[in-house]
ZAROLUM-63245 format. One record per residue (C-alpha): residue number from 0; residue in one letter; x negated, y negated, z negated. Coordinates in Angstrom, 2 decimals. Layout:
% ZAROLUM-63245
@k:NUM | r:A | c1:X | c2:Y | c3:Z;
...
//
This chain:
% ZAROLUM-63245
@k:0 | r:M | c1:40.72 | c2:-67.93 | c3:45.39;
@k:1 | r:D | c1:43.19 | c2:-65.90 | c3:43.29;
@k:2 | r:C | c1:44.39 | c2:-69.06 | c3:41.48;
@k:3 | r:R | c1:44.93 | c2:-70.90 | c3:44.77;
@k:4 | r:R | c1:46.82 | c2:-67.98 | c3:46.22;
@k:5 | r:Q | c1:48.91 | c2:-67.76 | c3:43.06;
@k:6 | r:G | c1:49.59 | c2:-71.55 | c3:43.17;
@k:7 | r:S | c1:50.61 | c2:-71.47 | c3:46.82;
@k:8 | r:S | c1:52.83 | c2:-68.48 | c3:46.18;
@k:9 | r:V | c1:54.41 | c2:-70.29 | c3:43.22;
@k:10 | r:H | c1:54.97 | c2:-73.42 | c3:45.38;
@k:11 | r:E | c1:56.56 | c2:-71.33 | c3:48.11;
@k:12 | r:I | c1:58.72 | c2:-69.57 | c3:45.55;
@k:13 | r:T | c1:59.84 | c2:-72.94 | c3:44.11;
@k:14 | r:Q | c1:60.67 | c2:-74.30 | c3:47.55;
@k:15 | r:V | c1:62.61 | c2:-71.20 | c3:48.42;
@k:16 | r:G | c1:64.31 | c2:-71.33 | c3:45.04;
@k:17 | r:C | c1:65.24 | c2:-75.02 | c3:45.50;
@k:18 | r:H | c1:66.71 | c2:-74.43 | c3:48.92;
@k:19 | r:A | c1:68.65 | c2:-71.46 | c3:47.60;
@k:20 | r:L | c1:69.83 | c2:-73.41 | c3:44.60;
@k:21 | r:L | c1:70.93 | c2:-76.34 | c3:46.74;
@k:22 | r:Q | c1:72.70 | c2:-74.05 | c3:49.12;
@k:23 | r:G | c1:74.45 | c2:-72.39 | c3:46.20;
@k:24 | r:I | c1:75.42 | c2:-75.70 | c3:44.71;
@k:25 | r:F | c1:76.75 | c2:-77.09 | c3:47.93;
@k:26 | r:S | c1:78.36 | c2:-73.86 | c3:49.04;
@k:27 | r:T | c1:80.18 | c2:-73.25 | c3:45.76;
@k:28 | r:Q | c1:82.69 | c2:-75.59 | c3:44.22;
@k:29 | r:R | c1:81.40 | c2:-75.11 | c3:40.63;
@k:30 | r:W | c1:79.78 | c2:-78.36 | c3:39.87;
@k:31 | r:N | c1:77.71 | c2:-79.13 | c3:36.84;
@k:32 | r:P | c1:79.55 | c2:-81.70 | c3:34.75;
@k:33 | r:C | c1:76.56 | c2:-83.99 | c3:34.77;
@k:34 | r:L | c1:76.12 | c2:-83.62 | c3:38.47;
@k:35 | r:S | c1:79.82 | c2:-84.00 | c3:39.12;
@k:36 | r:S | c1:79.95 | c2:-87.07 | c3:36.92;
@k:37 | r:A | c1:76.89 | c2:-88.43 | c3:38.62;
@k:38 | r:L | c1:78.39 | c2:-87.84 | c3:42.01;
@k:39 | r:A | c1:81.70 | c2:-89.21 | c3:40.92;
@k:40 | r:G | c1:80.11 | c2:-92.32 | c3:39.48;
@k:41 | r:G | c1:77.99 | c2:-92.78 | c3:42.50;
@k:42 | r:F | c1:74.78 | c2:-92.22 | c3:40.53;
@k:43 | r:F | c1:73.73 | c2:-89.19 | c3:42.43;
@k:44 | r:T | c1:71.39 | c2:-90.97 | c3:44.69;
@k:45 | r:T | c1:68.44 | c2:-89.74 | c3:46.56;
@k:46 | r:S | c1:65.91 | c2:-90.51 | c3:43.79;
@k:47 | r:A | c1:67.98 | c2:-88.69 | c3:41.18;
@k:48 | r:T | c1:68.25 | c2:-85.68 | c3:43.33;
@k:49 | r:W | c1:64.58 | c2:-85.67 | c3:43.86;
@k:50 | r:E | c1:63.97 | c2:-85.94 | c3:40.12;
@k:51 | r:A | c1:66.34 | c2:-83.09 | c3:39.45;
@k:52 | r:L | c1:64.74 | c2:-81.14 | c3:42.17;
@k:53 | r:N | c1:61.33 | c2:-81.85 | c3:40.70;
@k:54 | r:E | c1:62.47 | c2:-80.69 | c3:37.27;
@k:55 | r:L | c1:64.05 | c2:-77.67 | c3:38.82;
@k:56 | r:Q | c1:60.89 | c2:-77.02 | c3:40.71;
@k:57 | r:K | c1:58.90 | c2:-77.32 | c3:37.48;
@k:58 | r:M | c1:61.20 | c2:-74.87 | c3:35.76;
@k:59 | r:I | c1:60.93 | c2:-72.46 | c3:38.64;
@k:60 | r:E | c1:57.16 | c2:-72.85 | c3:38.66;
@k:61 | r:S | c1:56.98 | c2:-72.21 | c3:34.90;
@k:62 | r:S | c1:59.20 | c2:-69.14 | c3:35.25;
@k:63 | r:G | c1:57.00 | c2:-67.90 | c3:38.11;
@k:64 | r:K | c1:53.94 | c2:-68.53 | c3:36.04;
@k:65 | r:N | c1:55.52 | c2:-66.60 | c3:33.18;
@k:66 | r:N | c1:56.29 | c2:-63.75 | c3:35.54;
@k:67 | r:I | c1:52.71 | c2:-63.82 | c3:36.77;
@k:68 | r:L | c1:51.45 | c2:-63.91 | c3:33.20;
@k:69 | r:D | c1:53.72 | c2:-60.97 | c3:32.35;
@k:70 | r:M | c1:52.32 | c2:-59.08 | c3:35.32;
@k:71 | r:Q | c1:48.79 | c2:-59.98 | c3:34.31;
@k:72 | r:L | c1:49.61 | c2:-58.97 | c3:30.74;
@k:73 | r:E | c1:50.86 | c2:-55.60 | c3:31.95;
@k:74 | r:K | c1:47.74 | c2:-55.22 | c3:34.05;
@k:75 | r:A | c1:45.64 | c2:-56.24 | c3:31.06;
@k:76 | r:N | c1:47.50 | c2:-53.76 | c3:28.86;
@k:77 | r:C | c1:46.96 | c2:-51.07 | c3:31.46;
@k:78 | r:L | c1:43.30 | c2:-51.98 | c3:31.66;
@k:79 | r:L | c1:43.16 | c2:-52.06 | c3:27.86;
@k:80 | r:R | c1:44.67 | c2:-48.59 | c3:27.63;
@k:81 | r:V | c1:42.27 | c2:-47.35 | c3:30.29;
@k:82 | r:M | c1:39.37 | c2:-48.98 | c3:28.45;
@k:83 | r:Q | c1:40.57 | c2:-47.51 | c3:25.16;
@k:84 | r:T | c1:40.72 | c2:-44.04 | c3:26.69;
@k:85 | r:K | c1:37.31 | c2:-44.65 | c3:28.20;
@k:86 | r:E | c1:36.10 | c2:-45.93 | c3:24.84;
@k:87 | r:V | c1:37.38 | c2:-42.77 | c3:23.13;
@k:88 | r:A | c1:35.71 | c2:-40.64 | c3:25.78;
@k:89 | r:M | c1:32.51 | c2:-42.68 | c3:25.45;
@k:90 | r:K | c1:32.66 | c2:-42.32 | c3:21.66;
@k:91 | r:Q | c1:33.07 | c2:-38.58 | c3:22.01;
@k:92 | r:E | c1:30.25 | c2:-38.48 | c3:24.51;
@k:93 | r:C | c1:28.14 | c2:-40.64 | c3:22.19;
@k:94 | r:A | c1:28.94 | c2:-38.28 | c3:19.30;
@k:95 | r:T | c1:27.94 | c2:-35.28 | c3:21.40;
@k:96 | r:L | c1:24.81 | c2:-37.08 | c3:22.54;
@k:97 | r:H | c1:24.08 | c2:-38.01 | c3:18.93;
@k:98 | r:D | c1:24.48 | c2:-34.39 | c3:17.89;
@k:99 | r:M | c1:22.26 | c2:-33.34 | c3:20.77;
@k:100 | r:I | c1:19.67 | c2:-35.92 | c3:19.71;
@k:101 | r:K | c1:19.84 | c2:-34.64 | c3:16.13;
@k:102 | r:G | c1:19.41 | c2:-31.08 | c3:17.37;
@k:103 | r:L | c1:16.49 | c2:-32.12 | c3:19.53;
@k:104 | r:Q | c1:14.96 | c2:-33.97 | c3:16.59;
@k:105 | r:H | c1:15.34 | c2:-30.86 | c3:14.43;
@k:106 | r:T | c1:13.79 | c2:-28.68 | c3:17.12;
@k:107 | r:I | c1:10.96 | c2:-31.17 | c3:17.60;
@k:108 | r:E | c1:10.37 | c2:-31.32 | c3:13.85;
@k:109 | r:Y | c1:10.48 | c2:-27.52 | c3:13.64;
@k:110 | r:Q | c1:8.04 | c2:-27.20 | c3:16.53;
@k:111 | r:H | c1:5.84 | c2:-29.85 | c3:14.95;
@k:112 | r:N | c1:5.92 | c2:-27.98 | c3:11.67;
@k:113 | r:L | c1:5.17 | c2:-24.73 | c3:13.49;
@k:114 | r:K | c1:2.30 | c2:-26.42 | c3:15.26;
@k:115 | r:G | c1:0.98 | c2:-27.66 | c3:11.92;
@k:116 | r:E | c1:1.38 | c2:-24.21 | c3:10.40;
@k:117 | r:N | c1:-0.37 | c2:-22.63 | c3:13.37;
@k:118 | r:E | c1:-3.24 | c2:-25.08 | c3:13.06;
@k:119 | r:Q | c1:-3.44 | c2:-24.39 | c3:9.33;
@k:120 | r:L | c1:-3.39 | c2:-20.65 | c3:9.98;
@k:121 | r:K | c1:-6.13 | c2:-21.05 | c3:12.58;
@k:122 | r:R | c1:-8.22 | c2:-23.01 | c3:10.09;
@k:123 | r:N | c1:-7.58 | c2:-20.37 | c3:7.44;
@k:124 | r:A | c1:-8.51 | c2:-17.64 | c3:9.92;
@k:125 | r:D | c1:-11.75 | c2:-19.44 | c3:10.75;
@k:126 | r:L | c1:-12.53 | c2:-19.81 | c3:7.04;
@k:127 | r:M | c1:-11.76 | c2:-16.14 | c3:6.46;
@k:128 | r:K | c1:-14.05 | c2:-15.18 | c3:9.35;
@k:129 | r:E | c1:-16.85 | c2:-17.27 | c3:7.89;
@k:130 | r:K | c1:-16.29 | c2:-15.77 | c3:4.43;
@k:131 | r:F | c1:-16.21 | c2:-12.29 | c3:5.94;
@k:132 | r:K | c1:-19.49 | c2:-12.92 | c3:7.72;
@k:133 | r:M | c1:-21.02 | c2:-14.20 | c3:4.49;
@k:134 | r:H | c1:-19.75 | c2:-11.18 | c3:2.53;
@k:135 | r:E | c1:-20.97 | c2:-8.84 | c3:5.25;
@k:136 | r:Q | c1:-24.42 | c2:-10.39 | c3:5.12;
@k:137 | r:E | c1:-24.41 | c2:-10.14 | c3:1.31;
@k:138 | r:H | c1:-23.39 | c2:-6.48 | c3:1.53;
@k:139 | r:R | c1:-26.16 | c2:-5.81 | c3:4.02;
@k:140 | r:N | c1:-28.69 | c2:-7.49 | c3:1.76;
@k:141 | r:N | c1:-27.40 | c2:-5.53 | c3:-1.23;
@k:142 | r:I | c1:-27.55 | c2:-2.27 | c3:0.73;
@k:143 | r:A | c1:-31.12 | c2:-2.98 | c3:1.81;
@k:144 | r:K | c1:-32.05 | c2:-3.83 | c3:-1.79;
@k:145 | r:L | c1:-30.38 | c2:-0.68 | c3:-3.10;
@k:146 | r:M | c1:-32.09 | c2:1.44 | c3:-0.45;
@k:147 | r:S | c1:-35.49 | c2:0.07 | c3:-1.44;
@k:148 | r:E | c1:-34.69 | c2:0.62 | c3:-5.13;
@k:149 | r:M | c1:-33.47 | c2:4.13 | c3:-4.34;
@k:150 | r:K | c1:-36.70 | c2:4.93 | c3:-2.50;
@k:151 | r:I | c1:-38.75 | c2:3.66 | c3:-5.45;
@k:152 | r:K | c1:-36.65 | c2:5.68 | c3:-7.89;
@k:153 | r:E | c1:-36.84 | c2:8.72 | c3:-5.62;
@k:154 | r:E | c1:-40.61 | c2:8.54 | c3:-5.62;
@k:155 | r:G | c1:-40.57 | c2:8.17 | c3:-9.40;
@k:156 | r:H | c1:-38.24 | c2:11.16 | c3:-9.68;
@k:157 | r:K | c1:-40.52 | c2:13.19 | c3:-7.45;
@k:158 | r:I | c1:-43.47 | c2:12.37 | c3:-9.67;
@k:159 | r:E | c1:-41.46 | c2:13.24 | c3:-12.79;
@k:160 | r:I | c1:-40.23 | c2:16.49 | c3:-11.23;
@k:161 | r:T | c1:-43.74 | c2:17.54 | c3:-10.24;
@k:162 | r:K | c1:-44.95 | c2:16.71 | c3:-13.73;
@k:163 | r:L | c1:-42.09 | c2:18.62 | c3:-15.34;
@k:164 | r:Y | c1:-42.67 | c2:21.52 | c3:-12.97;
@k:165 | r:Q | c1:-46.33 | c2:21.66 | c3:-13.94;
@k:166 | r:D | c1:-45.43 | c2:21.45 | c3:-17.62;
@k:167 | r:M | c1:-42.86 | c2:24.19 | c3:-17.25;
@k:168 | r:Q | c1:-45.35 | c2:26.31 | c3:-15.31;
@k:169 | r:K | c1:-47.69 | c2:26.00 | c3:-18.25;
@k:170 | r:K | c1:-44.88 | c2:26.79 | c3:-20.69;
@k:171 | r:V | c1:-43.78 | c2:29.75 | c3:-18.58;
@k:172 | r:K | c1:-47.32 | c2:31.06 | c3:-18.48;
@k:173 | r:L | c1:-47.60 | c2:30.70 | c3:-22.23;
@k:174 | r:S | c1:-44.22 | c2:32.37 | c3:-22.73;
@k:175 | r:E | c1:-45.23 | c2:35.14 | c3:-20.33;
@k:176 | r:E | c1:-48.42 | c2:35.70 | c3:-22.27;
@k:177 | r:K | c1:-46.44 | c2:35.76 | c3:-25.52;
@k:178 | r:N | c1:-43.92 | c2:38.11 | c3:-23.99;
@k:179 | r:K | c1:-46.71 | c2:40.34 | c3:-22.72;
@k:180 | r:E | c1:-48.14 | c2:40.46 | c3:-26.20;
@k:181 | r:L | c1:-44.71 | c2:41.24 | c3:-27.61;
@k:182 | r:I | c1:-44.11 | c2:43.86 | c3:-24.94;
@k:183 | r:E | c1:-47.47 | c2:45.46 | c3:-25.64;
@k:184 | r:K | c1:-46.69 | c2:45.37 | c3:-29.34;
@k:185 | r:K | c1:-43.27 | c2:46.89 | c3:-28.77;
@k:186 | r:E | c1:-44.75 | c2:49.49 | c3:-26.43;
@k:187 | r:L | c1:-47.27 | c2:50.39 | c3:-29.11;
@k:188 | r:E | c1:-44.47 | c2:50.66 | c3:-31.61;
@k:189 | r:I | c1:-42.49 | c2:52.82 | c3:-29.18;
@k:190 | r:S | c1:-45.52 | c2:55.02 | c3:-28.48;
@k:191 | r:E | c1:-46.13 | c2:55.33 | c3:-32.23;
@k:192 | r:L | c1:-42.49 | c2:56.22 | c3:-32.76;
@k:193 | r:N | c1:-42.67 | c2:58.73 | c3:-29.92;
@k:194 | r:A | c1:-45.79 | c2:60.20 | c3:-31.45;
@k:195 | r:K | c1:-44.09 | c2:60.35 | c3:-34.82;
@k:196 | r:L | c1:-41.07 | c2:61.91 | c3:-33.16;
@k:197 | r:R | c1:-43.25 | c2:64.49 | c3:-31.45;
@k:198 | r:T | c1:-45.11 | c2:65.24 | c3:-34.66;
@k:199 | r:Q | c1:-41.84 | c2:65.50 | c3:-36.53;
@k:200 | r:E | c1:-40.49 | c2:67.79 | c3:-33.84;
@k:201 | r:R | c1:-43.62 | c2:69.90 | c3:-34.07;
@k:202 | r:E | c1:-43.36 | c2:69.93 | c3:-37.83;
@k:203 | r:K | c1:-39.72 | c2:70.84 | c3:-37.60;
@k:204 | r:Q | c1:-40.50 | c2:73.55 | c3:-35.09;
@k:205 | r:N | c1:-43.29 | c2:74.87 | c3:-37.28;
@k:206 | r:E | c1:-41.00 | c2:74.72 | c3:-40.26;
@k:207 | r:M | c1:-38.32 | c2:76.48 | c3:-38.26;
@k:208 | r:I | c1:-40.79 | c2:79.14 | c3:-37.22;
@k:209 | r:K | c1:-41.91 | c2:79.49 | c3:-40.82;
@k:210 | r:L | c1:-38.34 | c2:79.66 | c3:-41.99;
@k:211 | r:Q | c1:-37.57 | c2:82.13 | c3:-39.24;
@k:212 | r:L | c1:-40.44 | c2:84.30 | c3:-40.35;
@k:213 | r:E | c1:-39.38 | c2:84.00 | c3:-43.95;
@k:214 | r:F | c1:-35.86 | c2:84.73 | c3:-42.91;
@k:215 | r:D | c1:-36.96 | c2:87.79 | c3:-40.98;
@k:216 | r:A | c1:-38.97 | c2:89.00 | c3:-43.94;
@k:217 | r:K | c1:-36.19 | c2:88.37 | c3:-46.37;
@k:218 | r:L | c1:-33.73 | c2:89.90 | c3:-43.92;
@k:219 | r:A | c1:-35.85 | c2:93.02 | c3:-43.78;
@k:220 | r:R | c1:-35.97 | c2:93.09 | c3:-47.53;
@k:221 | r:V | c1:-32.25 | c2:92.59 | c3:-47.77;
@k:222 | r:Q | c1:-31.65 | c2:95.27 | c3:-45.23;
@k:223 | r:T | c1:-33.73 | c2:97.66 | c3:-47.26;
@k:224 | r:K | c1:-31.87 | c2:96.61 | c3:-50.38;
@k:225 | r:T | c1:-28.49 | c2:96.98 | c3:-48.70;
@k:226 | r:K | c1:-29.37 | c2:100.46 | c3:-47.79;
@k:227 | r:S | c1:-29.86 | c2:101.17 | c3:-51.48;
@k:228 | r:Y | c1:-26.77 | c2:99.07 | c3:-52.47;
@k:229 | r:P | c1:-24.10 | c2:99.66 | c3:-49.87;
@k:230 | r:D | c1:-21.24 | c2:98.31 | c3:-52.01;
@k:231 | r:S | c1:-22.37 | c2:94.62 | c3:-52.15;
@k:232 | r:T | c1:-19.75 | c2:92.26 | c3:-50.73;
@k:233 | r:V | c1:-21.88 | c2:89.13 | c3:-49.81;
@k:234 | r:S | c1:-24.49 | c2:89.78 | c3:-47.18;
@k:235 | r:P | c1:-27.77 | c2:87.86 | c3:-47.60;
@k:236 | r:H | c1:-28.03 | c2:87.59 | c3:-43.85;
@k:237 | r:S | c1:-25.09 | c2:85.18 | c3:-43.80;
@k:238 | r:I | c1:-26.60 | c2:83.13 | c3:-46.65;
@k:239 | r:Y | c1:-29.91 | c2:82.64 | c3:-44.84;
@k:240 | r:K | c1:-28.12 | c2:81.95 | c3:-41.64;
@k:241 | r:R | c1:-26.18 | c2:79.13 | c3:-43.27;
@k:242 | r:K | c1:-29.35 | c2:77.65 | c3:-44.73;
@k:243 | r:L | c1:-30.98 | c2:77.84 | c3:-41.34;
@k:244 | r:Q | c1:-28.04 | c2:76.07 | c3:-39.70;
@k:245 | r:H | c1:-28.13 | c2:73.35 | c3:-42.36;
@k:246 | r:L | c1:-31.80 | c2:72.74 | c3:-41.77;
@k:247 | r:Q | c1:-31.23 | c2:72.71 | c3:-38.02;
@k:248 | r:E | c1:-28.48 | c2:70.07 | c3:-38.38;
@k:249 | r:E | c1:-30.67 | c2:67.87 | c3:-40.57;
@k:250 | r:K | c1:-33.48 | c2:68.14 | c3:-38.07;
@k:251 | r:D | c1:-31.12 | c2:67.26 | c3:-35.20;
@k:252 | r:K | c1:-29.80 | c2:64.24 | c3:-37.14;
@k:253 | r:E | c1:-33.31 | c2:62.92 | c3:-37.80;
@k:254 | r:I | c1:-34.25 | c2:63.42 | c3:-34.15;
@k:255 | r:A | c1:-31.07 | c2:61.60 | c3:-33.01;
@k:256 | r:V | c1:-31.81 | c2:58.68 | c3:-35.36;
@k:257 | r:L | c1:-35.35 | c2:58.38 | c3:-34.04;
@k:258 | r:R | c1:-34.14 | c2:58.54 | c3:-30.45;
@k:259 | r:N | c1:-31.54 | c2:55.84 | c3:-31.14;
@k:260 | r:T | c1:-34.18 | c2:53.55 | c3:-32.66;
@k:261 | r:V | c1:-36.44 | c2:54.09 | c3:-29.64;
@k:262 | r:R | c1:-33.55 | c2:53.38 | c3:-27.23;
@k:263 | r:D | c1:-32.59 | c2:50.25 | c3:-29.19;
@k:264 | r:L | c1:-36.13 | c2:48.95 | c3:-29.06;
@k:265 | r:E | c1:-36.35 | c2:49.61 | c3:-25.32;
@k:266 | r:Q | c1:-33.03 | c2:47.81 | c3:-24.73;
@k:267 | r:R | c1:-34.13 | c2:44.80 | c3:-26.78;
@k:268 | r:L | c1:-37.34 | c2:44.63 | c3:-24.83;
@k:269 | r:S | c1:-35.56 | c2:44.73 | c3:-21.46;
@k:270 | r:V | c1:-32.98 | c2:42.14 | c3:-22.61;
@k:271 | r:S | c1:-35.69 | c2:39.75 | c3:-23.77;
@k:272 | r:K | c1:-37.43 | c2:40.10 | c3:-20.39;
@k:273 | r:D | c1:-34.23 | c2:39.44 | c3:-18.43;
@k:274 | r:S | c1:-33.25 | c2:36.45 | c3:-20.59;
@k:275 | r:Q | c1:-36.62 | c2:34.81 | c3:-20.11;
@k:276 | r:V | c1:-36.51 | c2:35.34 | c3:-16.35;
@k:277 | r:K | c1:-32.95 | c2:33.95 | c3:-16.14;
@k:278 | r:L | c1:-33.83 | c2:30.88 | c3:-18.22;
@k:279 | r:V | c1:-36.71 | c2:30.07 | c3:-15.94;
@k:280 | r:G | c1:-34.60 | c2:30.62 | c3:-12.79;
@k:281 | r:K | c1:-31.42 | c2:28.82 | c3:-13.90;
@k:282 | r:D | c1:-32.95 | c2:25.69 | c3:-15.43;
@k:283 | r:P | c1:-32.12 | c2:22.85 | c3:-12.95;
@k:284 | r:R | c1:-35.17 | c2:20.88 | c3:-13.96;
@k:285 | r:F | c1:-37.46 | c2:23.55 | c3:-12.48;
@k:286 | r:K | c1:-35.68 | c2:23.84 | c3:-9.15;
@k:287 | r:R | c1:-37.27 | c2:22.10 | c3:-6.20;
@k:288 | r:R | c1:-35.16 | c2:19.33 | c3:-4.68;
@k:289 | r:R | c1:-35.09 | c2:18.33 | c3:-1.06;
@k:290 | r:F | c1:-35.26 | c2:14.61 | c3:-0.40;
//
């Protein structure tokens, strides 16, 4: 339909152009040399005019077609520019869509990897739970085994402790008997020493009495002699008094030595008793344990 319309419009344009051209030719006095020669020679007949008109019509049609083609070319160029702009926009949109697709692919891959990691972690957690249950059961079995072994060892320790306690009771009894014998022996020694001390004291007292009597007798003699010899410088009373003091000091020293020996023996006896009692009380093997 567009081609027919364009052809009819071209035909109308050619007809209008021919009429205008003929009017211009006949209205003006500027003749084409060929046409003027043809008219002058009588060759400008009706057929020639129609041929010229046909050629002119063809030229006009070709020029109209060219104009139409130019218009179509401009339209095509406009459409081309529009399509190019659209193409650029589509390319940009495609690039953005491509980037979006890449981003979505990355997110999908990341989520897929996370899903795989989560599944792996779940599997690992399940394995760890199973291992934990196995270890817990093993620990329970070991605890039960250790408890049974501990009970057996505890009973064995009780038996050993009772045996050791009985042995130590026997040893303590023996040591007590020995200590009693030693104590009796030491007490006998102390009593003997006390008896000796008493006898020595009695002897010393008797000797002192004897010496006192002798001293009194000698003093009486000296006094009688001093009456006859009043000029003597050294008094015999002082001499006998010194001797008596010397004897008294010796006696006191011997008594102090004997008392010190008796005190030392008594201290040794008490220390031996305390040490034996402490050894029996402090030894951890003889203490009763509570189970």
